[in-house]
VOVO-475808 format. One record per residue (C-alpha): residue in three letters; x, y, z; residue number from 0. Coordinates in steps of 0.25 Angstrom, whole numbers, always signed. Example, Ala and Ser with C-alpha at 12.3 -4.5 7.8 and 13.67 -1.06 7.14 Angstrom:
[Ala,[+49,-18,+31],0];
[Ser,[+55,-4,+29],1];
***
This chain:
[Met,[+330,+393,+524],0];
[Gln,[+326,+392,+510],1];
[Leu,[+338,+392,+501],2];
[Ser,[+340,+400,+488],3];
[Lys,[+341,+392,+476],4];
[Leu,[+353,+397,+466],5];
[Glu,[+351,+392,+452],6];
[Leu,[+362,+390,+442],7];
[Leu,[+355,+393,+428],8];
[Ala,[+362,+387,+416],9];
[Pro,[+360,+389,+401],10];
[Ala,[+356,+377,+392],11];
[Arg,[+358,+378,+377],12];
[Asn,[+352,+364,+376],13];
[Lys,[+347,+352,+384],14];
[Glu,[+361,+346,+384],15];
[Ile,[+368,+359,+390],16];
[Gly,[+356,+360,+400],17];
[Ile,[+359,+346,+405],18];
[Ala,[+374,+349,+406],19];
[Ala,[+371,+362,+414],20];
[Ile,[+362,+355,+424],21];
[Asp,[+372,+344,+425],22];
[Cys,[+383,+355,+429],23];
[Gly,[+374,+361,+439],24];
[Ala,[+364,+370,+433],25];
[Asp,[+351,+373,+442],26];
[Ser,[+343,+378,+430],27];
[Leu,[+344,+380,+415],28];
[Tyr,[+339,+390,+405],29];
[Ile,[+337,+385,+390],30];
[Ala,[+329,+389,+378],31];
[Gly,[+318,+382,+371],32];
[Pro,[+315,+381,+356],33];
[Ala,[+314,+396,+355],34];
[Phe,[+314,+410,+362],35];
[Gly,[+327,+408,+369],36];
[Ala,[+337,+420,+369],37];
[Arg,[+348,+411,+363],38];
[Glu,[+341,+406,+350],39];
[Ala,[+352,+396,+348],40];
[Ala,[+349,+389,+361],41];
[Gly,[+335,+383,+359],42];
[Asn,[+330,+369,+364],43];
[Ser,[+318,+360,+362],44];
[Met,[+308,+359,+373],45];
[His,[+311,+344,+374],46];
[Asp,[+325,+347,+378],47];
[Ile,[+321,+357,+388],48];
[Glu,[+311,+347,+394],49];
[Arg,[+322,+337,+395],50];
[Leu,[+332,+347,+401],51];
[Ala,[+321,+351,+411],52];
[Ala,[+319,+337,+415],53];
[Tyr,[+334,+335,+417],54];
[Gly,[+336,+347,+426],55];
[Gln,[+324,+342,+434],56];
[Lys,[+333,+331,+440],57];
[Tyr,[+341,+342,+447],58];
[Gly,[+331,+352,+449],59];
[Ala,[+337,+361,+438],60];
[Lys,[+327,+370,+430],61];
[Val,[+326,+373,+416],62];
[Phe,[+322,+387,+411],63];
[Met,[+318,+389,+397],64];
[Val,[+321,+403,+390],65];
[Ile,[+311,+410,+382],66];
[Asn,[+319,+423,+383],67];
[Thr,[+318,+430,+370],68];
[Ile,[+308,+441,+366],69];
[Leu,[+296,+435,+358],70];
[Tyr,[+287,+440,+347],71];
[Asp,[+272,+439,+347],72];
[Lys,[+272,+426,+338],73];
[Glu,[+282,+419,+347],74];
[Ile,[+274,+420,+360],75];
[Lys,[+266,+408,+358],76];
[Glu,[+278,+400,+355],77];
[Ala,[+285,+405,+368],78];
[Glu,[+272,+401,+376],79];
[Arg,[+273,+387,+370],80];
[Leu,[+288,+386,+373],81];
[Ala,[+285,+391,+387],82];
[Arg,[+275,+380,+390],83];
[Gln,[+284,+370,+384],84];
[Ala,[+295,+374,+393],85];
[Tyr,[+286,+373,+405],86];
[Glu,[+281,+359,+401],87];
[Ala,[+296,+355,+399],88];
[Gly,[+299,+358,+414],89];
[Cys,[+306,+372,+412],90];
[Ala,[+306,+379,+425],91];
[Ala,[+305,+393,+420],92];
[Leu,[+305,+402,+407],93];
[Ile,[+315,+413,+405],94];
[Ile,[+309,+424,+396],95];
[Gln,[+312,+438,+391],96];
[Asp,[+299,+442,+384],97];
[Leu,[+289,+448,+394],98];
[Gly,[+278,+445,+384],99];
[Leu,[+279,+430,+389],100];
[Leu,[+273,+435,+402],101];
[Lys,[+260,+437,+395],102];
[Ala,[+261,+424,+387],103];
[Asp,[+255,+411,+390],104];
[Met,[+266,+405,+398],105];
[Pro,[+266,+392,+406],106];
[Pro,[+267,+394,+422],107];
[Val,[+283,+393,+422],108];
[Pro,[+292,+404,+429],109];
[Leu,[+297,+415,+420],110];
[Phe,[+311,+420,+421],111];
[Ala,[+314,+434,+416],112];
[Ser,[+326,+433,+406],113];
[Thr,[+338,+442,+407],114];
[Gln,[+333,+447,+394],115];
[Thr,[+322,+454,+402],116];
[Asn,[+333,+464,+406],117];
[Ile,[+332,+463,+421],118];
[Arg,[+341,+473,+427],119];
[Thr,[+333,+482,+435],120];
[Val,[+324,+480,+448],121];
[Glu,[+312,+485,+440],122];
[Gln,[+313,+475,+429],123];
[Ala,[+315,+464,+438],124];
[Lys,[+303,+467,+447],125];
[Met,[+294,+469,+434],126];
[Leu,[+298,+455,+429],127];
[Glu,[+296,+449,+443],128];
[Asp,[+282,+455,+443],129];
[Leu,[+279,+450,+429],130];
[Gly,[+281,+436,+434],131];
[Phe,[+295,+432,+432],132];
[Ser,[+301,+422,+442],133];
[Arg,[+315,+425,+439],134];
[Leu,[+323,+437,+433],135];
[Ile,[+336,+434,+425],136];
[Leu,[+344,+447,+428],137];
[Ala,[+352,+455,+419],138];
[Arg,[+367,+451,+419],139];
[Glu,[+371,+465,+421],140];
[Leu,[+366,+467,+435],141];
[Ser,[+374,+469,+447],142];
[Leu,[+372,+461,+461],143];
[Glu,[+367,+474,+466],144];
[Gln,[+356,+475,+455],145];
[Ile,[+353,+460,+457],146];
[Arg,[+351,+462,+472],147];
[Glu,[+341,+474,+469],148];
[Ile,[+333,+466,+459],149];
[Arg,[+333,+454,+470],150];
[Ala,[+328,+464,+481],151];
[Asn,[+316,+468,+472],152];
[Thr,[+312,+455,+466],153];
[Ser,[+308,+441,+471],154];
[Val,[+310,+432,+459],155];
[Glu,[+322,+424,+455],156];
[Leu,[+334,+431,+450],157];
[Glu,[+344,+425,+439],158];
[Ser,[+357,+431,+435],159];
[Phe,[+367,+427,+424],160];
[Ile,[+380,+423,+430],161];
[His,[+388,+417,+418],162];
[Gly,[+389,+419,+403],163];
[Ala,[+389,+428,+392],164];
[Leu,[+384,+443,+394],165];
[Cys,[+376,+451,+384],166];
[Val,[+381,+465,+384],167];
[Ser,[+367,+471,+384],168];
[Tyr,[+357,+469,+394],169];
[Ser,[+349,+457,+390],170];
[Gly,[+336,+459,+383],171];
[Gln,[+341,+473,+379],172];
[Cys,[+351,+469,+367],173];
[Tyr,[+346,+473,+353],174];
[Met,[+359,+473,+346],175];
[Ser,[+359,+459,+340],176];
[Glu,[+345,+462,+335],177];
[Arg,[+349,+476,+329],178];
[Leu,[+361,+470,+322],179];
[Thr,[+357,+456,+317],180];
[Gly,[+342,+455,+320],181];
[Arg,[+345,+444,+330],182];
[Ser,[+338,+448,+343],183];
[Ala,[+345,+445,+357],184];
[Asn,[+331,+446,+363],185];
[Arg,[+327,+435,+353],186];
[Gly,[+338,+425,+356],187];
[Ala,[+347,+429,+343],188];
[Cys,[+357,+438,+349],189];
[Ala,[+369,+440,+339],190];
[Gln,[+378,+444,+350],191];
[Ala,[+382,+458,+345],192];
[Cys,[+389,+461,+358],193];
[Arg,[+400,+451,+355],194];
[Ser,[+403,+458,+342],195];
[Lys,[+415,+468,+340],196];
[Tyr,[+413,+483,+339],197];
[Asp,[+420,+495,+337],198];
[Leu,[+418,+507,+347],199];
[Thr,[+418,+521,+341],200];
[Asp,[+414,+535,+347],201];
[Ser,[+405,+545,+341],202];
[Lys,[+416,+550,+332],203];
[Gly,[+419,+537,+326],204];
[Lys,[+432,+535,+334],205];
[Leu,[+435,+520,+336],206];
[Leu,[+436,+517,+351],207];
[Val,[+437,+502,+350],208];
[Arg,[+438,+493,+338],209];
[Asp,[+432,+479,+335],210];
[Lys,[+429,+474,+350],211];
[Thr,[+418,+466,+356],212];
[Leu,[+414,+478,+364],213];
[Leu,[+400,+472,+368],214];
[Ser,[+405,+458,+372],215];
[Leu,[+405,+455,+387],216];
[Lys,[+412,+445,+395],217];
[Asp,[+404,+433,+401],218];
[Leu,[+397,+434,+414],219];
[Asn,[+403,+426,+426],220];
[Leu,[+397,+429,+440],221];
[Gly,[+401,+416,+447],222];
[Glu,[+408,+423,+458],223];
[Tyr,[+395,+431,+460],224];
[Ile,[+386,+420,+463],225];
[Pro,[+385,+423,+478],226];
[Gln,[+382,+438,+476],227];
[Leu,[+372,+435,+465],228];
[Ala,[+364,+425,+475],229];
[Glu,[+365,+435,+486],230];
[Ala,[+359,+446,+476],231];
[Gly,[+347,+437,+473],232];
[Ile,[+351,+428,+461],233];
[Ser,[+346,+414,+461],234];
[Ser,[+349,+410,+447],235];
[Phe,[+363,+410,+441],236];
[Lys,[+362,+410,+426],237];
[Ile,[+373,+405,+416],238];
[Glu,[+372,+411,+402],239];
[Gly,[+374,+402,+390],240];
[Arg,[+363,+396,+382],241];
[Leu,[+372,+396,+370],242];
[Lys,[+384,+390,+377],243];
[Asn,[+389,+375,+375],244];
[Ile,[+388,+364,+385],245];
[Ser,[+402,+365,+391],246];
[Tyr,[+400,+379,+394],247];
[Ile,[+387,+376,+402],248];
[Lys,[+394,+365,+409],249];
[Asn,[+406,+373,+413],250];
[Val,[+399,+385,+418],251];
[Val,[+387,+379,+425],252];
[Arg,[+396,+370,+432],253];
[His,[+405,+382,+436],254];
[Tyr,[+393,+390,+442],255];
[Arg,[+387,+377,+448],256];
[Ser,[+399,+376,+456],257];
[Leu,[+399,+391,+460],258];
[Leu,[+384,+391,+464],259];
[Asp,[+386,+378,+472],260];
[Ser,[+398,+384,+480],261];
[Phe,[+390,+397,+483],262];
[Ile,[+378,+388,+487],263];
[Ala,[+386,+380,+496],264];
[Ser,[+392,+392,+503],265];
[Asp,[+378,+399,+506],266];
[Ser,[+367,+391,+512],267];
[Arg,[+356,+400,+507],268];
[Tyr,[+357,+395,+493],269];
[Thr,[+355,+382,+486],270];
[Ala,[+356,+377,+471],271];
[Ala,[+343,+378,+463],272];
[Ser,[+344,+363,+458],273];
[Tyr,[+349,+350,+464],274];
[Gly,[+361,+342,+462],275];
[Lys,[+376,+343,+464],276];
[Leu,[+388,+342,+454],277];
[Tyr,[+398,+331,+456],278];
[Gly,[+411,+330,+448],279];
[Gly,[+413,+334,+434],280];
[Phe,[+421,+345,+427],281];
[Thr,[+426,+358,+434],282];
[Pro,[+420,+370,+428],283];
[Arg,[+429,+380,+421],284];
[Pro,[+421,+393,+417],285];
[Glu,[+433,+399,+411],286];
[Ser,[+434,+388,+401],287];
[Thr,[+421,+390,+395],288];
[Phe,[+415,+401,+386],289];
[Asn,[+417,+415,+391],290];
[Arg,[+421,+429,+386],291];
[Gly,[+428,+432,+400],292];
[Tyr,[+420,+434,+412],293];
[Thr,[+413,+446,+419],294];
[Asn,[+404,+448,+431],295];
[Leu,[+398,+460,+423],296];
[Phe,[+391,+469,+433],297];
[Ile,[+387,+460,+444],298];
[Asn,[+396,+468,+454],299];
[Gly,[+391,+481,+450],300];
[Arg,[+404,+485,+443],301];
[Arg,[+408,+485,+428],302];
[Gly,[+420,+477,+423],303];
[Glu,[+426,+473,+410],304];
[Trp,[+414,+466,+404],305];
[Asn,[+419,+466,+389],306];
[Ser,[+423,+452,+384],307];
[Gly,[+435,+459,+377],308];
[Asp,[+440,+455,+363],309];
[Ala,[+433,+442,+363],310];
[Ala,[+418,+441,+363],311];
[Lys,[+419,+425,+363],312];
[Ser,[+425,+416,+373],313];
[Ile,[+440,+415,+374],314];
[Gly,[+441,+406,+386],315];
[Glu,[+451,+404,+396],316];
[Phe,[+465,+411,+395],317];
[Val,[+476,+400,+393],318];
[Gly,[+489,+408,+390],319];
[Thr,[+496,+417,+381],320];
[Val,[+503,+415,+368],321];
[Lys,[+518,+415,+368],322];
[Ser,[+520,+412,+353],323];
[Ser,[+513,+407,+342],324];
[Val,[+518,+401,+329],325];
[Ile,[+509,+398,+317],326];
[Asp,[+512,+385,+309],327];
[Lys,[+509,+390,+295],328];
[Arg,[+509,+376,+289],329];
[Gly,[+501,+369,+299],330];
[Gly,[+491,+381,+302],331];
[Lys,[+493,+380,+317],332];
[Thr,[+498,+390,+327],333];
[Asn,[+508,+386,+339],334];
[Ile,[+505,+394,+351],335];
[Arg,[+515,+394,+363],336];
[Tyr,[+508,+400,+375],337];
[Ala,[+510,+404,+390],338];
[Ala,[+500,+395,+396],339];
[Ala,[+490,+400,+407],340];
[Met,[+482,+387,+405],341];
[Arg,[+485,+374,+398],342];
[Val,[+479,+372,+384],343];
[Glu,[+475,+358,+380],344];
[Asn,[+473,+352,+366],345];
[Gly,[+459,+355,+361],346];
[Asp,[+457,+368,+369],347];
[Gly,[+451,+380,+361],348];
[Ile,[+461,+392,+362],349];
[Cys,[+459,+406,+357],350];
[Phe,[+466,+419,+356],351];
[Ile,[+460,+434,+355],352];
[Gly,[+466,+439,+342],353];
[Lys,[+470,+454,+340],354];
[Gly,[+456,+458,+335],355];
[Gly,[+449,+451,+347],356];
[Glu,[+445,+439,+339],357];
[Ile,[+446,+425,+346],358];
[Leu,[+456,+416,+339],359];
[Gly,[+454,+401,+343],360];
[Ser,[+459,+387,+340],361];
[Arg,[+460,+373,+346],362];
[Ala,[+473,+371,+354],363];
[Asn,[+483,+359,+351],364];
[Val,[+493,+358,+363],365];
[Thr,[+505,+350,+360],366];
[Glu,[+514,+355,+372],367];
[Pro,[+512,+365,+384],368];
[Gly,[+512,+379,+380],369];
[Leu,[+509,+377,+365],370];
[Ile,[+496,+377,+358],371];
[Ile,[+494,+374,+343],372];
[Ile,[+482,+379,+336],373];
[Asn,[+477,+375,+322],374];
[Asp,[+476,+390,+318],375];
[Lys,[+485,+400,+313],376];
[Ile,[+484,+411,+323],377];
[Glu,[+495,+422,+326],378];
[Leu,[+496,+425,+340],379];
[Glu,[+505,+435,+347],380];
[Gln,[+512,+432,+360],381];
[Gly,[+504,+435,+372],382];
[Val,[+490,+432,+366],383];
[Lys,[+481,+425,+376],384];
[Ile,[+476,+411,+373],385];
[Tyr,[+462,+407,+378],386];
[Arg,[+456,+393,+379],387];
[Asn,[+441,+394,+375],388];
[Phe,[+439,+378,+374],389];
[Asn,[+445,+369,+385],390];
[His,[+445,+356,+378],391];
[Asn,[+448,+348,+391],392];
[Phe,[+438,+355,+399],393];
[Glu,[+427,+353,+389],394];
[Lys,[+430,+338,+389],395];
[Glu,[+429,+338,+404],396];
[Met,[+416,+345,+404],397];
[Glu,[+410,+335,+394],398];
[Lys,[+415,+323,+402],399];
[Asn,[+415,+327,+416],400];
[Met,[+402,+332,+420],401];
[Pro,[+398,+334,+434],402];
[Lys,[+387,+325,+440],403];
[Arg,[+375,+332,+446],404];
[Val,[+368,+324,+457],405];
[Leu,[+357,+325,+467],406];
[Gly,[+359,+322,+481],407];
[Val,[+350,+312,+487],408];
[Thr,[+350,+307,+502],409];
[Leu,[+346,+293,+505],410];
[Asp,[+340,+286,+517],411];
[Leu,[+340,+271,+518],412];
[Leu,[+329,+265,+527],413];
[Phe,[+330,+250,+530],414];
[Asp,[+318,+244,+538],415];
[Gly,[+324,+230,+540],416];
[Glu,[+318,+225,+527],417];
[Asp,[+316,+236,+516],418];
[Ile,[+326,+248,+512],419];
[Thr,[+321,+261,+509],420];
[Leu,[+330,+272,+502],421];
[Glu,[+325,+286,+503],422];
[Ala,[+331,+297,+495],423];
[Val,[+330,+312,+496],424];
[Cys,[+336,+320,+484],425];
[Glu,[+341,+334,+486],426];
[Asp,[+330,+340,+478],427];
[Gly,[+320,+334,+488],428];
[Thr,[+315,+322,+480],429];
[Ser,[+314,+309,+489],430];
[Ala,[+313,+295,+484],431];
[Ser,[+313,+281,+491],432];
[Val,[+315,+267,+487],433];
[Leu,[+313,+254,+494],434];
[Ala,[+321,+241,+493],435];
[Ser,[+312,+230,+499],436];
[Gly,[+319,+220,+508],437];
[Pro,[+321,+213,+516],438];
[Phe,[+336,+217,+517],439];
[Asp,[+346,+211,+527],440];
[Glu,[+352,+219,+537],441];
[Ala,[+367,+222,+534],442];
[Lys,[+377,+214,+542],443];
[Asn,[+387,+225,+541],444];
[Pro,[+380,+238,+543],445];
[Glu,[+392,+246,+541],446];
[Ala,[+395,+240,+527],447];
[Ala,[+380,+241,+524],448];
[Glu,[+380,+256,+527],449];
[Arg,[+392,+258,+519],450];
[Ser,[+387,+250,+507],451];
[Leu,[+373,+258,+507],452];
[Arg,[+380,+272,+508],453];
[Thr,[+390,+269,+497],454];
[Gln,[+379,+264,+487],455];
[Leu,[+368,+273,+491],456];
[Glu,[+377,+285,+490],457];
[Lys,[+381,+283,+475],458];
[Ser,[+375,+292,+465],459];
[Thr,[+364,+288,+455],460];
[Asp,[+361,+296,+443],461];
[Ile,[+359,+310,+448],462];
[Tyr,[+358,+307,+463],463];
[Leu,[+369,+307,+473],464];
[Phe,[+364,+299,+486],465];
[Lys,[+368,+301,+500],466];
[Val,[+364,+292,+511],467];
[Asn,[+357,+299,+523],468];
[Ser,[+354,+287,+531],469];
[Leu,[+353,+272,+531],470];
[Gly,[+342,+269,+540],471];
[Gly,[+349,+270,+553],472];
[Gly,[+346,+255,+556],473];
[Glu,[+350,+242,+551],474];
[Leu,[+356,+242,+537],475];
[Pro,[+352,+232,+526],476];
[Phe,[+362,+225,+518],477];
[Met,[+360,+229,+503],478];
[Pro,[+369,+224,+491],479];
[Ile,[+376,+236,+484],480];
[Ser,[+367,+233,+472],481];
[Ala,[+354,+235,+480],482];
[Ile,[+359,+248,+486],483];
[Asn,[+362,+254,+473],484];
[Asp,[+349,+249,+467],485];
[Leu,[+342,+257,+479],486];
[Arg,[+350,+269,+476],487];
[Arg,[+346,+269,+461],488];
[Arg,[+332,+266,+464],489];
[Val,[+331,+279,+473],490];
[Ala,[+338,+287,+462],491];
[Ala,[+328,+282,+452],492];
[Glu,[+316,+285,+462],493];
[Leu,[+322,+299,+463],494];
[Asp,[+322,+301,+448],495];
[Ile,[+308,+297,+447],496];
[Ile,[+303,+307,+458],497];
[Arg,[+312,+318,+453],498];
[Glu,[+308,+316,+438],499];
[Asn,[+298,+327,+436],500];
[Pro,[+303,+339,+428],501];
[His,[+290,+347,+430],502];
[Glu,[+283,+353,+442],503];
[Thr,[+271,+346,+448],504];
[Lys,[+257,+351,+443],505];
[Ser,[+254,+358,+456],506];
[Leu,[+268,+365,+455],507];
[Lys,[+265,+369,+441],508];
[Leu,[+252,+375,+445],509];
[Ala,[+258,+383,+456],510];
[Ser,[+269,+389,+448],511];
[Ala,[+259,+393,+437],512];
[Ala,[+250,+400,+448],513];
[Glu,[+262,+407,+454],514];
[Tyr,[+267,+411,+440],515];
[Ala,[+254,+416,+435],516];
[Glu,[+252,+425,+447],517];
[Arg,[+266,+431,+446],518];
[Ser,[+266,+433,+431],519];
[Val,[+258,+440,+420],520];
[Met,[+254,+426,+414],521];
[Ser,[+239,+430,+416],522];
[Gly,[+242,+442,+407],523];
[Val,[+241,+452,+418],524];
[Val,[+253,+461,+422],525];
[Pro,[+254,+462,+438],526];
[Glu,[+248,+475,+442],527];
[Lys,[+260,+480,+449],528];
[Leu,[+267,+480,+435],529];
[Arg,[+257,+488,+428],530];
[Gly,[+262,+501,+424],531];
[Ile,[+277,+499,+428],532];
[Phe,[+281,+504,+414],533];
[Asn,[+272,+517,+416],534];
[Gly,[+269,+520,+402],535];
[Lys,[+283,+518,+397],536];
[Lys,[+287,+513,+383],537];
[Ile,[+294,+500,+382],538];
[Thr,[+305,+501,+371],539];
[Tyr,[+311,+490,+363],540];
[Leu,[+319,+487,+375],541];
[Gly,[+307,+480,+381],542];
[Asn,[+308,+469,+370],543];
[Val,[+293,+469,+368],544];
[Ser,[+292,+459,+356],545];
[Asn,[+277,+454,+358],546];
[Lys,[+263,+458,+362],547];
[Leu,[+264,+451,+375],548];
[Ser,[+276,+459,+380],549];
[Glu,[+270,+472,+375],550];
[Gln,[+258,+469,+382],551];
[Leu,[+265,+466,+395],552];
[Tyr,[+273,+480,+394],553];
[Met,[+260,+487,+392],554];
[Glu,[+254,+481,+404],555];
[Leu,[+266,+485,+412],556];
[Gly,[+262,+499,+408],557];
[Ala,[+271,+502,+396],558];
[Glu,[+266,+513,+386],559];
[Ser,[+271,+505,+374],560];
[Ala,[+281,+494,+371],561];
[Asp,[+290,+495,+359],562];
[Lys,[+292,+482,+351],563];
[Ala,[+305,+474,+354],564];
[Phe,[+318,+478,+346],565];
[Glu,[+317,+465,+338],566];
[Ile,[+303,+470,+333],567];
[Asp,[+305,+485,+331],568];
[Pro,[+319,+489,+333],569];
[Pro,[+322,+504,+335],570];
[Ile,[+331,+511,+325],571];
[Glu,[+341,+514,+336],572];
[Ala,[+340,+506,+349],573];
[Glu,[+347,+503,+362],574];
[Leu,[+353,+490,+357],575];
[Met,[+360,+486,+370],576];
[Arg,[+361,+491,+385],577];
[Cys,[+373,+486,+392],578];
[Lys,[+379,+487,+406],579];
[Tyr,[+392,+485,+398],580];
[Cys,[+398,+498,+394],581];
[Ile,[+409,+499,+383],582];
[Lys,[+414,+512,+389],583];
[Phe,[+416,+506,+402],584];
[Glu,[+424,+494,+396],585];
[Leu,[+433,+504,+388],586];
[Gly,[+436,+512,+400],587];
[Met,[+427,+524,+395],588];
[Cys,[+417,+524,+406],589];
[Pro,[+415,+538,+412],590];
[Lys,[+411,+532,+425],591];
[Glu,[+424,+526,+426],592];
[Gly,[+431,+539,+424],593];
[Tyr,[+433,+539,+409],594];
[Ser,[+432,+554,+405],595];
[Lys,[+438,+554,+391],596];
[Pro,[+428,+560,+381],597];
[Val,[+422,+549,+372],598];
[Ala,[+414,+553,+359],599];
[Glu,[+401,+546,+362],600];
[Pro,[+392,+539,+358],601];
[Leu,[+401,+527,+356],602];
[Phe,[+397,+517,+345],603];
[Leu,[+399,+502,+343],604];
[Val,[+402,+499,+329],605];
[Asn,[+401,+485,+322],606];
[Gly,[+403,+486,+307],607];
[Gln,[+392,+495,+302],608];
[Arg,[+384,+494,+315],609];
[Lys,[+386,+506,+325],610];
[Phe,[+380,+506,+339],611];
[Arg,[+379,+518,+348],612];
[Leu,[+383,+517,+363],613];
[Ala,[+377,+524,+374],614];
[Phe,[+381,+524,+389],615];
[Asp,[+371,+525,+400],616];
[Cys,[+381,+528,+411],617];
[Lys,[+370,+531,+421],618];
[Asn,[+366,+516,+420],619];
[Cys,[+380,+512,+416],620];
[Glu,[+375,+505,+403],621];
[Met,[+379,+506,+389],622];
[Val,[+369,+506,+378],623];
[Ile,[+371,+502,+363],624];
[Phe,[+362,+508,+353],625];
[Gly,[+360,+505,+338],626];
***
């Protein structure tokens, strides 16, 4: 039976974070090159990406480079150049948003359809598969039932986000940042308007909600749904966070590695997508790292409380409530007595949510149990909740106590009465053999010789953890401990040499090129079965058509016309966001949930001089923001 590989896919802001993610158990990484990444503050040199790909090769961990922004005509050649460099650097795939790249001069590397391509229907998934994508990164808002339906109608790999920040809008369909600031989310420059505060008013100007983060969602956490996601057809489990720091990545990756390993151990149909096991190191604490509270969003097909509440930033873990607080006016400090649910240590970062929803934070100085002294004057009422958003001791633990990722290697020692041969087989299938020329004397004490051989050969060397399978089955040689250790190190070095090839062989590259060219539109020709699928329809700005190649592709798919992208020619009034999230549901005003009081619609979000009209597509259970 062929096992299904399950991949833990981690974000990498830079090379150092990528290496840490691999060391903590990531099967693959996604990272931006020098340009065209959907997080403009997370670019990297091609030299660093090549070094990261080579490091990942040691464990069979892959590196995917993102070119996941929409592109202008003048940028296509540069995108082609970066794509070729990524291929030459050893990247296993490219993650793209702009469909124009399907008609560009791309290298024979697999293309993954970014979540920015808005994959939330079977029809969209099938079209992208037929266009040549080898993996589809599904919308975060899908339920298990919707994922199963897409799986039943496609054959390519499916990837799902399982952890991290959530956009309130469907990805690739948010234009509010561009409208407000000229910073396009589809160009990697999102200003995060969804984390801002808004008033909510009705059509008569009546204030319904004042100054709240009405569009800010909690963070996604689908750890408990890994078995169901695998059954539904997900093979890649993705962590969001290309802007997150190294401690966040270490903690979250280690946590999900543990969850995936536990599931794989319980179900013989699955295996990990890379090699190596983790030994030792820190115990992950996902509640101690950046989060806005957690939600499973729509995965079970039901709505819940998705809004992050008063705080759009991380508040951390709950540690207690204020019993009393006294401001030392001379020293500028505040002494806080608190009822502890969890112990606070010196150097911890603590915070409180103020009356206006703002987060007030400071570094803690602890002189006795139940007392926190902070170097700020903050008036706190009794009962105010205290959170820890920086765990000083845990951060030190992650820095100093990293796990060791090692590859399992089985050893067979052969002794022919004169020479010794040590044969090794690594868990990735690589084999090596070293010879120790004799003659060697036979051991006078076979039991002691066997014990010595096993003890020394089964030590770890570099990234290899050796396990003796057999010791010849006959007479054993006598070997000094130093000679046994030398034999083990030699076989480790031989494995390194054999496994040190970060690129595919030429024949494999040619095979993949032929396969990819057959399944894609690299030749410039759209597959016949896709011609006319848009049936004379007009592609609006929602198609994100920002260059001639993407326009040409839509024309070949049967479109009558294609409007230019919002960033090029914005409509006066436009659908700025379409969301599975609904403010009326969050406020208990959903008619489907039995709310029957009259509401003077349309409702409006107001931020300063800006006013955005809300519409509610109750048939599809979606909220739309116009502006």
